[in-house]
N, C-alpha and C positions, 0 to 999 in steps of 0.2 A: 504494500500500500504506500502511496506517495504521502509525504508530509502534507498537512493541511495547507492549502494555498490561498484560501479566501477567494476574492475576486480581484482581478487586475485588468485595467484597461491598457491596451498597448497602443500608443500613439504611432501614427505612420507618417513618415516624411517621404514624399516622392520627389525629392530634389533632383532636378535635371530631367524629369519625366514629363511627358505630356499630361495635361489635366486628366484626372481619373476618367476612364471610359472613352477617351478620345484617341487613345493610342491604337484603336482597332482591335485591341486585345482585352481579355478579362483581367482587370487589375484588382488585387486584394488591397482595400483601402482602410481596413480596420479589423481588429481582432480583440475580443474580450474573452478571457479565460476564467473559469471558476471550477472549484472542486465539485465533483458529481459522483458520489459513492466511490466506486472502485476506479473511476476514470476522471478525465478532465473534460469539461464542457467547453467547446469552442463556438463562439458566436462570431461568424465571419461575415464581414461586409465586402461585397464585390461591386465594382462599377464596370460596366461593359457596354460595348457598342452594339447591343442586341438590335437586330432588325426584324426578328420573327423567327420562325422555324428554320429558315435558311442559315442563320448565324446568331448564336447566343452562347452565353456562359453556361456550360453544361455540367461542371464538376469543380469541386475544390478538394485539396488534399492537405493533410498534415504530415510532414516528413521529418524524420530524425536527421541529425547532422550527416550521417553516412548515406542519406538518400532513401532509406527504407520508408515506405509509406506506412504510417501508423494508423491512419484512418482517412475516410473521405466522406463527402456528401454529394450525392448525385443531385443535380439541379434539373428537374424533369421537364421544364418548359421555359420559354423565353420570358424575360422581364422587361419588355420594351418600355412600358409605362411606369415601371417601378425601379428607378435608378437613383442612387445605388440601392441595393437590397441586402438584407441580412438573413442568413439561414444558420441553423445550429445543428450540432451533433456531439455526442459524447465519444471520446477516444480513450482507449487504454494506453497510457504512456508509461513505458518502463521506468522504474525508479532512478535508474542511472542516466536518464535523458533529462537535461535541464534546459535545453534550447531546441526549438523546432522551427521549421519553415512552413509557412502556409502559402500555397500557390493555387491559382485558379486556371481552368482550361476553357478555351474558346472552341466551339464545335467545328470551326473551320481552320483556325490558325494554331490550335493546340496551346501549350504552356508558353506564351510569349509575353505576358503582362507582368506588372509589378508584383513582387511577392513580399511577404513580411516575415521577418525573423522574430520569434517570440521567446523571451526568456521566461521560463516558468518560475514563479516565486518559490 
């Protein structure tokens, strides 16, 4: 079991990047983490240039420093009129992992947007 982490807001700086969602990719623009039983709850905010079913943010992942995918959230439909949008899931994070990367995928361009590194308290 992980030590109690409470809740933490992770501020995101996209210095040098295009404004969120205008890069043509799915950008992670915010992450909130909180203890959730045996796991960690990730509330992930994504901004993307969704145009409808032909192009939209379709997934986000939580990755360990070695690239191992610890958990993911499938985004089952476009969010054209809801930008940015937040979706959540609980991920089991090994106790020896203190930093993760959160990335989002675009249905056309893949993992090309801004990601966020999250230090777990």
